[in-house]
C-alpha positions as CSV (number, residue, x, y, z in Angstrom):
1,M,-3.7,35.7,22.8
2,P,0.1,37.0,23.8
3,F,3.0,35.2,23.0
4,R,5.7,34.4,25.9
5,A,8.0,37.7,26.6
6,A,11.9,37.4,25.4
7,S,12.6,36.9,29.5
8,V,11.0,33.7,30.0
9,R,12.5,32.5,26.8
10,S,15.7,33.5,27.7
11,R,15.2,31.8,31.5
12,R,14.4,28.3,29.4
13,L,17.3,28.6,27.1
14,L,19.6,29.1,29.9
15,G,18.9,24.9,30.4
16,V,20.1,23.8,27.4
17,L,22.9,26.3,26.9
18,A,25.5,23.8,28.2
19,A,24.8,21.1,26.0
20,S,24.1,23.1,23.1
21,C,27.9,24.0,23.3
22,A,29.1,20.5,23.5
23,L,26.8,19.5,20.5
24,V,27.9,22.8,18.0
25,A,29.9,25.7,18.0
26,V,28.0,28.7,19.3
27,A,29.0,32.4,19.3
28,G,29.9,33.2,22.9
29,C,30.3,29.7,24.0
30,G,33.8,29.6,24.5
31,S,34.8,29.2,21.1
32,E,37.8,30.7,19.1
33,S,36.1,32.5,16.7
34,D,32.7,34.1,16.3
35,D,32.6,34.5,12.8
36,D,30.0,32.4,10.2
37,A,31.7,29.6,10.7
38,S,31.4,29.5,14.7
39,T,27.3,30.3,14.7
40,I,24.9,27.2,14.5
41,I,24.0,26.5,11.0
42,R,22.6,23.2,10.3
43,T,22.6,23.3,6.8
44,T,23.1,25.4,4.2
45,T,19.8,25.0,2.8
46,N,17.0,27.7,4.2
47,I,13.4,28.1,3.6
48,A,11.8,31.4,4.9
49,G,14.2,31.4,7.7
50,A,13.8,27.8,8.9
51,G,16.9,26.1,8.4
52,V,16.6,22.5,6.6
53,V,17.5,19.3,8.4
54,G,18.3,16.2,7.2
55,V,19.4,16.8,3.1
56,E,22.7,15.6,3.6
57,R,21.3,12.6,5.6
58,D,24.1,9.5,5.8
59,T,21.6,6.6,4.8
60,T,24.7,3.9,3.9
61,E,24.0,2.3,7.7
62,A,20.1,2.7,7.6
63,C,19.7,-1.1,6.9
64,P,21.9,-3.3,9.3
65,A,23.3,-6.9,8.4
66,P,20.1,-9.6,8.1
67,A,18.2,-10.7,11.0
68,A,18.2,-14.2,12.0
69,P,14.8,-16.4,11.1
70,D,12.9,-17.8,13.6
71,A,12.8,-21.1,12.2
72,P,15.0,-22.7,9.7
73,A,14.2,-22.0,6.1
74,G,11.5,-24.8,4.4
75,G,8.5,-25.1,6.4
76,T,5.8,-22.8,6.7
77,R,3.8,-21.2,9.1
78,E,0.0,-19.9,9.3
79,I,-0.1,-16.2,10.0
80,T,-3.7,-14.5,10.9
81,H,-4.1,-10.7,9.7
82,S,-6.3,-8.4,9.1
83,A,-7.4,-9.9,5.8
84,G,-7.7,-13.6,6.0
85,V,-5.0,-16.6,6.8
86,S,-1.9,-16.9,4.9
87,S,0.7,-19.9,5.0
88,V,4.1,-18.1,5.0
89,P,7.4,-19.2,4.1
90,T,9.7,-19.6,7.8
91,D,11.6,-17.6,5.9
92,P,11.1,-16.3,2.4
93,Q,14.1,-15.0,0.0
94,R,12.0,-13.5,-2.6
95,I,9.4,-10.8,-0.6
96,V,7.1,-7.7,-2.6
97,V,6.0,-5.1,-0.4
98,L,2.9,-2.8,-1.1
99,S,3.4,-0.1,1.4
100,T,6.1,2.1,2.6
101,Q,6.2,1.0,6.1
102,A,6.5,-2.9,5.0
103,L,9.7,-1.6,3.1
104,D,10.6,0.6,6.3
105,A,10.4,-2.6,8.2
106,M,12.6,-4.9,5.5
107,C,15.4,-2.1,5.9
108,A,15.3,-2.6,10.0
109,L,15.1,-6.1,9.6
110,G,17.9,-6.2,7.1
111,L,16.1,-8.1,4.5
112,W,15.4,-5.3,1.8
113,E,17.8,-7.0,-0.5
114,R,15.4,-9.5,-0.8
115,V,12.7,-7.6,-1.6
116,V,12.4,-8.1,-5.3
117,G,9.4,-5.6,-6.0
118,A,8.0,-3.0,-4.0
119,A,5.0,-0.6,-4.6
120,T,6.3,3.0,-5.5
121,L,5.4,6.5,-4.9
122,D,4.2,9.2,-6.7
123,G,6.2,12.1,-7.1
124,P,10.3,12.7,-8.3
125,S,11.5,9.6,-6.0
126,P,10.0,5.7,-6.1
127,Q,10.7,5.5,-2.2
128,P,11.7,7.8,0.9
129,G,15.2,8.9,0.7
130,Y,16.1,8.2,4.3
131,L,15.9,4.3,2.8
132,G,18.9,4.9,1.1
133,Y,20.0,4.8,-2.8
134,G,19.4,0.7,-2.9
135,V,16.3,0.2,-1.6
136,S,15.0,3.0,-4.3
137,A,16.5,1.1,-7.3
138,I,14.0,-2.0,-6.3
139,P,11.7,-2.4,-9.2
140,S,8.5,-1.2,-9.0
141,V,4.9,-3.1,-8.9
142,G,3.1,0.1,-9.4
143,T,2.0,2.7,-7.0
144,V,1.2,2.2,-3.4
145,G,-2.4,2.0,-3.1
146,S,-2.9,0.7,-6.7
147,P,0.0,-2.5,-7.2
148,D,0.0,-4.2,-10.9
149,P,-0.8,-7.6,-10.0
150,R,1.3,-8.4,-13.4
151,L,4.4,-6.7,-12.1
152,I,3.9,-8.6,-9.1
153,E,3.3,-12.1,-10.5
154,A,6.9,-11.1,-12.8
155,A,8.8,-10.8,-9.8
156,R,7.8,-14.6,-8.5
157,P,7.4,-13.7,-4.7
158,D,7.6,-16.5,-2.0
159,V,5.7,-13.8,0.4
160,I,3.6,-10.5,-0.4
161,V,3.5,-8.0,2.5
162,G,0.9,-4.9,2.8
163,S,-0.1,-2.4,5.5
164,D,-3.8,-2.3,4.1
165,E,-6.1,-4.3,1.4
166,P,-5.7,-1.9,-2.1
167,G,-8.7,-1.0,-3.8
168,S,-7.2,-2.0,-7.1
169,V,-6.7,-5.5,-6.2
170,S,-8.4,-8.1,-3.9
171,W,-6.3,-10.0,-1.4
172,G,-7.8,-13.2,-2.8
173,E,-5.8,-12.4,-6.3
174,L,-2.6,-11.6,-4.5
175,D,-2.7,-14.9,-2.0
176,A,-3.4,-16.7,-5.2
177,I,0.2,-15.7,-6.7
178,A,2.0,-16.2,-3.5
179,P,0.9,-15.8,0.3
180,T,-0.3,-12.2,0.9
181,V,-0.2,-10.7,4.5
182,F,-1.9,-7.4,5.1
183,T,-0.3,-5.8,8.6
184,G,-2.3,-2.7,9.1
185,E,-2.4,-1.5,12.6
186,D,-3.2,1.6,14.6
187,D,0.0,1.5,16.0
188,W,3.4,1.7,14.2
189,R,5.0,-0.5,16.6
190,S,2.6,-3.2,16.4
191,E,2.7,-3.1,12.7
192,F,6.3,-3.5,12.8
193,R,5.7,-6.5,15.1
194,S,3.3,-7.8,12.5
195,T,5.1,-7.4,9.7
196,A,8.3,-8.9,11.2
197,A,6.1,-11.6,11.9
198,A,4.7,-12.2,8.1
199,V,8.6,-12.8,7.2
200,G,10.0,-15.1,10.1
201,R,11.3,-12.9,12.5
202,S,9.2,-12.6,15.5
203,T,12.5,-12.6,17.8
204,A,14.1,-10.3,15.8
205,G,11.4,-7.8,15.3
206,A,11.3,-7.4,19.0
207,Q,14.7,-6.8,19.6
208,T,14.9,-4.0,16.7
209,L,12.2,-2.2,18.5
210,A,13.9,-2.8,21.9
211,D,17.6,-1.2,20.6
212,Y,15.2,1.0,19.0
213,Q,13.9,2.3,22.3
214,Q,16.9,2.4,24.4
215,D,19.0,4.3,21.8
216,A,16.1,6.9,21.5
217,A,16.3,7.5,24.9
218,T,20.2,7.8,24.8
219,A,20.1,10.0,22.2
220,G,17.5,12.2,24.1
221,L,20.2,12.3,27.3
222,S,22.6,13.3,24.9
223,V,21.4,16.1,24.2
224,N,19.4,17.3,27.3
225,S,16.4,16.4,25.8
226,A,13.7,17.2,29.1
227,Q,15.0,20.9,29.1
228,T,13.1,21.4,26.0
229,E,9.9,21.9,24.9
230,A,9.6,21.3,20.7
231,S,6.5,22.5,18.7
232,V,5.6,20.3,15.4
233,V,3.7,21.6,12.6
234,R,3.0,20.1,9.2
235,F,2.1,21.8,6.5
236,T,-0.6,20.5,3.6
237,A,-1.3,23.0,0.7
238,D,-4.4,24.7,2.6
239,A,-3.9,23.5,6.5
240,M,-1.7,23.6,9.3
241,T,-1.6,20.8,11.8
242,V,0.2,20.2,15.3
243,L,1.4,16.7,15.4
244,G,0.1,15.6,18.6
245,S,1.0,12.7,20.9
246,D,-0.8,10.5,18.7
247,S,1.3,11.0,15.7
248,F,4.5,9.4,14.9
249,A,7.0,12.5,15.1
250,G,4.9,13.1,18.5
251,Q,5.8,9.4,19.5
252,V,9.0,9.4,18.6
253,L,9.6,12.5,20.5
254,A,8.2,11.4,23.4
255,D,11.1,8.3,23.1
256,T,13.8,10.7,23.5
257,G,12.3,12.5,26.2
258,T,11.6,16.0,24.5
259,R,9.1,18.0,25.8
260,R,6.3,19.4,24.1
261,P,4.7,22.7,24.6
262,G,1.6,22.5,26.8
263,P,-1.2,23.0,24.0
264,Q,0.5,20.2,21.9
265,R,0.5,17.5,24.8
266,G,-2.8,15.9,23.4
267,D,-4.0,14.8,19.8
268,S,-2.9,16.5,16.5
269,F,-5.4,18.9,15.7
270,E,-5.8,22.2,13.1
271,V,-3.9,25.6,13.4
272,Q,-5.6,28.7,11.7
273,T,-3.8,31.0,10.6
274,D,-5.3,34.3,12.7
275,D,-4.2,32.4,16.0
276,L,-0.4,31.2,15.6
277,A,0.0,31.1,19.5
278,A,-0.2,27.0,19.7
279,L,2.8,26.8,17.6
280,D,5.0,28.4,19.9
281,G,7.7,26.3,21.5
282,D,11.5,26.8,22.6
283,L,11.7,25.9,19.0
284,I,9.2,24.5,15.7
285,Y,9.7,22.1,13.7
286,V,8.0,22.8,9.9
287,V,6.9,19.6,8.5
288,P,6.1,20.7,4.5
289,A,4.1,18.0,2.9
290,G,5.3,18.2,-0.8
291,D,5.4,21.2,-2.6
292,D,2.3,22.4,-2.4
293,G,3.0,22.1,1.6
294,K,6.1,23.9,1.0
295,E,4.3,27.0,-0.7
296,Y,1.7,27.1,2.2
297,A,4.4,27.0,4.9
298,I,6.6,29.8,3.3
299,K,3.5,32.1,3.1
300,V,2.4,31.4,7.0
301,M,6.4,32.0,8.1
302,K,6.4,35.4,6.0
303,S,3.3,36.4,7.9
304,D,3.6,39.1,10.5
305,D,1.8,36.8,13.4
306,W,4.6,34.2,12.3
307,R,7.4,36.4,13.0
308,K,6.2,37.3,16.4
309,L,6.7,34.2,17.6
310,G,9.2,33.4,20.1
311,A,11.0,30.7,18.5
312,A,11.0,32.3,15.3
313,D,11.9,35.4,16.9
314,D,15.3,33.2,18.6
315,H,15.9,31.7,15.0
316,R,14.8,28.2,16.2
317,V,12.4,27.4,13.4
318,F,13.6,24.0,11.5
319,A,12.2,22.4,8.3
320,M,11.7,18.7,8.5
321,D,11.8,15.6,5.9
322,D,7.7,15.0,5.5
323,T,8.8,11.8,4.7
324,V,10.6,10.8,8.2
325,W,8.4,13.0,10.7
326,S,5.1,11.4,8.7
327,G,6.7,8.0,8.5
328,N,6.0,4.8,10.1
329,G,8.4,2.3,11.0
330,V,11.7,1.8,12.6
331,T,14.3,3.2,9.9
332,A,11.9,6.6,9.8
333,A,12.0,6.5,13.9
334,R,16.0,6.5,13.7
335,A,16.3,8.9,11.2
336,L,13.6,11.1,12.9
337,V,15.8,10.8,16.5
338,Q,19.2,11.5,14.5
339,D,17.5,14.9,13.4
340,I,16.1,15.5,16.9
341,T,19.7,15.2,18.2
342,E,21.5,17.4,15.4
343,S,18.8,20.4,15.9
344,L,17.2,20.0,19.3
345,N,20.3,22.4,20.6
346,G,20.4,24.4,17.7
347,Y,20.1,27.9,15.7
348,V,19.6,29.1,12.6
349,S,22.2,31.6,11.8
């Protein structure tokens, strides 16, 4: 399958050139200097020709001030959820979360300082870095998918919130410790609304989503997003998956108005190493999942077929944080929008 000709790519790039000049220093865009300092460099880190975005992410304002509760403290409400019905405090003061999604929501609602215990991730960091240092310091109650009831009970929570019932402990066991709500939904926005309701913030949750939607649209306009077709491919240890319109990254890209290449305008799908044409676009976002995904991504990006892709030839390949781009929450979505604004019109020097 042939790749796009360089002349076609050049014509498409004319539409974003003005926005590129406004965002970053581009050689030949009116800069006083054409040395290395005036070329587009998004980071000092480079993986097989891909500029790494987000390594210096500012998380100091990731979590806003606490949102107001729907009702005064002291009462309770019945919450129907995926595991049953729980009577939860209207304004819980001590919260335990069992999923990254729930922790993301507590950050987005400004309630992270009320989280007295959180399930942690396997790996070098207990929580996604985009949530900030303070969130990562929250005491662990076991790992995501396998929380420890003894640690949860010791945290003395008013409410326990998670996405799905873990296999290691039943909802009944957890609900006996404190009212427990599981908010698992197919859509990340719906899950956020359910989580906000579980901690008495339905009104604030709706406003948070509306604000995000407006901010994403505004950010897209600021980088002329409608002029760019962005490809997104996630690497695991042995697979390449285009993240389509059904993925978190695909939905946030759509919120910014960023276009996708023709083959990527449907659901996610796997790509084989002998046919990389579906990965091409005006630029390619590479999302390595862990060290194994990074190793496989490097192997593919060093191949001759990868180097024939238009985006690779144009030096428009960027490596993104998997915890953000495969996230599930408003805070991750905001971080992803920031990544887009910092790279959509960029080149790697």
